[in-house]
N, CA, C and O atoms as CSV, one atom per row, in Angstrom:
chain,resi,resn,atom,element,x,y,z
A,1,MET,N,N,0.972,-1.050,0.002
A,1,MET,CA,C,0.070,0.037,0.443
A,1,MET,C,C,1.060,0.976,-0.111
A,1,MET,O,O,2.259,0.861,0.147
A,2,GLN,N,N,0.480,2.112,-1.037
A,2,GLN,CA,C,0.929,3.529,-0.860
A,2,GLN,C,C,0.981,4.424,0.128
A,2,GLN,O,O,-0.059,4.909,0.575
A,3,LYS,N,N,2.526,4.854,0.727
A,3,LYS,CA,C,2.198,5.354,2.158
A,3,LYS,C,C,1.094,7.202,1.374
A,3,LYS,O,O,1.132,7.497,0.179
A,4,LEU,N,N,0.447,7.893,2.246
A,4,LEU,CA,C,0.546,9.046,1.748
A,4,LEU,C,C,0.732,10.049,2.942
A,4,LEU,O,O,0.479,10.035,4.147
A,5,TYR,N,N,1.321,10.970,2.001
A,5,TYR,CA,C,2.169,12.176,3.407
A,5,TYR,C,C,0.592,13.212,3.165
A,5,TYR,O,O,-0.493,13.044,2.610
A,6,LYS,N,N,1.254,14.275,3.928
A,6,LYS,CA,C,0.631,15.238,4.630
A,6,LYS,C,C,1.373,16.495,3.305
A,6,LYS,O,O,0.803,17.327,2.600
A,7,SER,N,N,2.361,16.237,3.391
A,7,SER,CA,C,3.427,17.196,2.411
A,7,SER,C,C,4.261,16.620,2.210
A,7,SER,O,O,4.392,15.549,2.802
A,8,ASP,N,N,5.327,17.102,1.175
A,8,ASP,CA,C,6.262,16.780,0.558
A,8,ASP,C,C,7.494,17.221,2.098
A,8,ASP,O,O,8.441,16.436,2.151
A,9,VAL,N,N,7.496,17.962,2.846
A,9,VAL,CA,C,8.401,17.598,3.818
A,9,VAL,C,C,8.220,17.205,5.247
A,9,VAL,O,O,9.029,17.245,6.174
A,10,SER,N,N,6.620,16.707,5.206
A,10,SER,CA,C,6.394,15.352,6.370
A,10,SER,C,C,6.974,13.953,5.590
A,10,SER,O,O,7.530,13.222,6.410
A,11,ALA,N,N,6.981,13.368,4.127
A,11,ALA,CA,C,7.389,12.855,2.994
A,11,ALA,C,C,9.121,12.544,3.319
A,11,ALA,O,O,9.552,11.391,3.358
A,12,ALA,N,N,10.047,13.818,3.549
A,12,ALA,CA,C,11.757,14.048,3.643
A,12,ALA,C,C,12.073,13.623,5.195
A,12,ALA,O,O,13.057,13.138,5.754
A,13,ILE,N,N,10.621,14.083,5.671
A,13,ILE,CA,C,11.376,13.563,7.644
A,13,ILE,C,C,10.508,11.912,7.444
A,13,ILE,O,O,11.242,10.943,7.250
A,14,HIS,N,N,9.720,11.793,7.474
A,14,HIS,CA,C,9.069,9.929,7.574
A,14,HIS,C,C,10.057,9.425,7.271
A,14,HIS,O,O,10.649,8.787,8.141
A,15,GLU,N,N,10.662,9.517,5.831
A,15,GLU,CA,C,12.154,8.699,5.089
A,15,GLU,C,C,12.989,8.376,5.908
A,15,GLU,O,O,13.375,7.242,6.191
A,16,THR,N,N,13.480,9.911,6.556
A,16,THR,CA,C,14.699,9.686,7.328
A,16,THR,C,C,14.429,8.966,8.445
A,16,THR,O,O,15.161,8.008,8.691
A,17,ALA,N,N,13.495,9.237,9.201
A,17,ALA,CA,C,12.930,8.521,10.577
A,17,ALA,C,C,13.065,6.975,10.145
A,17,ALA,O,O,13.622,6.069,10.766
A,18,GLU,N,N,12.268,6.918,8.665
A,18,GLU,CA,C,12.534,5.041,8.812
A,18,GLU,C,C,13.888,4.464,8.362
A,18,GLU,O,O,14.181,3.269,8.320
A,19,GLY,N,N,14.753,5.632,7.995
A,19,GLY,CA,C,16.229,5.223,8.046
A,19,GLY,C,C,16.925,4.543,9.354
A,19,GLY,O,O,17.374,3.422,9.593
A,20,LEU,N,N,16.772,6.025,10.243
A,20,LEU,CA,C,17.025,6.237,11.395
A,20,LEU,C,C,16.344,4.616,12.588
A,20,LEU,O,O,16.927,4.153,13.569
A,21,TYR,N,N,15.302,4.255,12.120
A,21,TYR,CA,C,14.469,2.986,13.005
A,21,TYR,C,C,15.208,1.632,12.166
A,21,TYR,O,O,15.305,0.570,12.781
A,22,GLU,N,N,15.732,1.738,10.700
A,22,GLU,CA,C,15.950,0.185,10.269
A,22,GLU,C,C,17.484,-0.045,10.832
A,22,GLU,O,O,18.062,-1.128,10.921
A,23,HIS,N,N,18.077,1.469,11.248
A,23,HIS,CA,C,18.898,1.201,11.471
A,23,HIS,C,C,19.751,0.847,13.125
A,23,HIS,O,O,20.876,0.531,13.511
A,24,GLY,N,N,18.432,1.129,13.698
A,24,GLY,CA,C,17.813,0.989,15.473
A,24,GLY,C,C,18.469,1.991,16.037
A,24,GLY,O,O,18.928,1.730,17.149
A,25,ILE,N,N,18.721,3.399,15.486
A,25,ILE,CA,C,18.776,4.668,15.863
A,25,ILE,C,C,17.262,4.865,16.688
A,25,ILE,O,O,17.283,5.093,17.898
A,26,ILE,N,N,16.316,4.790,16.152
A,26,ILE,CA,C,15.365,5.780,17.109
A,26,ILE,C,C,14.700,4.224,17.515
A,26,ILE,O,O,15.404,3.296,17.116
A,27,ASP,N,N,13.654,3.886,18.127
A,27,ASP,CA,C,12.600,2.651,18.890
A,27,ASP,C,C,11.796,3.191,18.620
A,27,ASP,O,O,11.502,4.384,18.699
A,28,GLU,N,N,10.988,1.710,17.988
A,28,GLU,CA,C,9.353,1.862,17.550
A,28,GLU,C,C,8.381,2.527,17.672
A,28,GLU,O,O,7.509,2.718,16.825
A,29,LYS,N,N,8.470,3.111,19.185
A,29,LYS,CA,C,7.863,3.937,19.661
A,29,LYS,C,C,8.088,5.351,18.995
A,29,LYS,O,O,7.087,5.925,18.564
A,30,SER,N,N,9.035,5.818,18.904
A,30,SER,CA,C,9.321,7.147,18.465
A,30,SER,C,C,8.713,6.776,16.492
A,30,SER,O,O,8.106,7.525,15.726
A,31,MET,N,N,9.143,5.575,16.314
A,31,MET,CA,C,8.956,5.873,14.485
A,31,MET,C,C,7.145,5.752,14.785
A,31,MET,O,O,6.475,6.533,14.110
A,32,HIS,N,N,6.486,4.955,15.611
A,32,HIS,CA,C,4.758,5.226,15.678
A,32,HIS,C,C,4.535,6.616,15.749
A,32,HIS,O,O,3.561,6.928,15.065
A,33,GLU,N,N,5.128,7.672,16.381
A,33,GLU,CA,C,5.043,8.673,16.304
A,33,GLU,C,C,5.145,10.003,15.219
A,33,GLU,O,O,4.594,11.103,15.171
A,34,PHE,N,N,6.270,9.209,14.287
A,34,PHE,CA,C,6.739,10.298,13.268
A,34,PHE,C,C,5.376,9.354,12.294
A,34,PHE,O,O,4.606,10.146,11.751
A,35,ASP,N,N,5.142,8.335,12.121
A,35,ASP,CA,C,3.898,7.907,11.249
A,35,ASP,C,C,2.465,8.808,11.624
A,35,ASP,O,O,1.703,9.398,10.859
A,36,GLU,N,N,2.439,8.701,12.713
A,36,GLU,CA,C,1.606,9.541,13.389
A,36,GLU,C,C,1.496,11.305,12.497
A,36,GLU,O,O,0.449,11.730,12.009
A,37,SER,N,N,2.262,11.740,12.490
A,37,SER,CA,C,2.626,13.085,12.424
A,37,SER,C,C,3.258,13.445,11.019
A,37,SER,O,O,3.407,14.601,10.621
A,38,CYS,N,N,3.706,11.997,10.132
A,38,CYS,CA,C,3.977,12.378,8.660
A,38,CYS,C,C,2.275,11.825,7.730
A,38,CYS,O,O,1.510,12.603,7.161
A,39,LEU,N,N,2.131,10.537,7.835
A,39,LEU,CA,C,1.342,10.294,6.903
A,39,LEU,C,C,-0.623,10.233,7.700
A,39,LEU,O,O,-1.018,10.153,8.863
A,40,MET,N,N,-1.325,10.315,6.424
A,40,MET,CA,C,-2.269,10.653,6.096
A,40,MET,C,C,-3.087,9.716,6.949
A,40,MET,O,O,-3.016,8.763,6.174
A,41,SER,N,N,-4.082,9.083,8.329
A,41,SER,CA,C,-4.715,8.666,8.646
A,41,SER,C,C,-6.171,7.972,7.875
A,41,SER,O,O,-6.627,6.867,8.169
A,42,SER,N,N,-6.676,8.789,6.969
A,42,SER,CA,C,-7.838,8.631,6.665
A,42,SER,C,C,-8.172,9.202,5.631
A,42,SER,O,O,-8.020,10.412,5.463
A,43,PRO,N,N,-8.638,8.480,4.852
A,43,PRO,CA,C,-9.196,9.255,3.450
A,43,PRO,C,C,-10.051,10.142,3.620
A,43,PRO,O,O,-10.544,10.387,2.519
A,44,LEU,N,N,-10.628,10.942,4.630
A,44,LEU,CA,C,-11.042,12.651,4.846
A,44,LEU,C,C,-9.974,13.365,5.692
A,44,LEU,O,O,-10.222,14.453,6.212
A,45,GLU,N,N,-9.052,12.887,5.798
A,45,GLU,CA,C,-7.687,13.793,5.816
A,45,GLU,C,C,-7.484,14.081,4.794
A,45,GLU,O,O,-7.619,15.277,4.538
A,46,GLU,N,N,-7.093,13.226,3.781
A,46,GLU,CA,C,-6.334,13.294,2.136
A,46,GLU,C,C,-6.782,14.325,1.796
A,46,GLU,O,O,-6.128,15.364,1.704
A,47,LYS,N,N,-8.667,14.129,1.412
A,47,LYS,CA,C,-9.852,14.836,1.228
A,47,LYS,C,C,-9.443,16.269,1.156
A,47,LYS,O,O,-9.089,17.061,0.283
A,48,ASP,N,N,-9.673,16.264,2.659
A,48,ASP,CA,C,-8.877,17.997,3.474
A,48,ASP,C,C,-7.902,18.737,3.224
A,48,ASP,O,O,-7.946,19.948,3.443
A,49,VAL,N,N,-6.717,18.049,2.655
A,49,VAL,CA,C,-5.579,18.373,2.116
A,49,VAL,C,C,-5.595,18.653,0.799
A,49,VAL,O,O,-5.221,19.719,0.310
A,50,ILE,N,N,-6.081,17.581,0.121
A,50,ILE,CA,C,-6.891,18.060,-1.372
A,50,ILE,C,C,-7.248,19.269,-1.594
A,50,ILE,O,O,-6.933,19.962,-2.561
A,51,ASN,N,N,-8.135,19.639,-0.407
A,51,ASN,CA,C,-9.087,21.257,-0.807
A,51,ASN,C,C,-8.683,21.502,-0.481
A,51,ASN,O,O,-7.826,20.908,-1.136
A,52,HIS,N,N,-7.940,22.207,0.425
A,52,HIS,CA,C,-6.633,23.290,0.573
A,52,HIS,C,C,-5.619,23.124,0.040
A,52,HIS,O,O,-4.625,23.783,0.343
A,53,CYS,N,N,-5.615,22.116,-0.972
A,53,CYS,CA,C,-4.474,23.025,-2.059
A,53,CYS,C,C,-5.213,23.819,-3.163
A,53,CYS,O,O,-4.986,24.993,-3.454
A,54,ILE,N,N,-6.478,22.696,-3.949
A,54,ILE,CA,C,-6.966,23.133,-4.356
A,54,ILE,C,C,-7.339,24.729,-4.316
A,54,ILE,O,O,-7.169,25.378,-5.348
A,55,ALA,N,N,-7.806,25.321,-3.228
A,55,ALA,CA,C,-7.969,26.613,-2.512
A,55,ALA,C,C,-6.323,27.415,-2.533
A,55,ALA,O,O,-6.134,28.584,-2.866
A,56,ASP,N,N,-5.944,27.065,-2.374
A,56,ASP,CA,C,-4.187,27.913,-2.242
A,56,ASP,C,C,-4.162,28.353,-4.230
A,56,ASP,O,O,-3.771,29.442,-4.653
A,57,GLU,N,N,-4.636,27.285,-5.065
A,57,GLU,CA,C,-4.543,27.465,-6.472
A,57,GLU,C,C,-5.439,28.315,-6.879
A,57,GLU,O,O,-5.241,28.846,-7.971
A,58,ASP,N,N,-6.539,28.631,-6.185
A,58,ASP,CA,C,-7.457,29.867,-6.913
A,58,ASP,C,C,-7.060,31.221,-6.271
A,58,ASP,O,O,-7.606,32.207,-6.766
A,59,LYS,N,N,-6.264,31.409,-5.326
A,59,LYS,CA,C,-5.591,32.356,-4.722
A,59,LYS,C,C,-4.337,33.604,-6.031
A,59,LYS,O,O,-3.219,33.313,-6.456
A,60,PRO,N,N,-5.003,34.663,-6.244
A,60,PRO,CA,C,-4.334,35.051,-6.694
A,60,PRO,C,C,-2.481,35.745,-6.602
A,60,PRO,O,O,-1.956,36.235,-7.601
């Protein structure tokens, strides 16, 4: 399943955290915290982000 990130910055942060986790630098609890803060948790949240992006495009 493809991961859906909240933003490009969230994607970069999460991918870095994954590398740290894979090398044992951060623990599972910390990785879950990165999951919660960087990944979209529901289709509704994804819809909100999409609507926000569309609204930003409409601004002059």
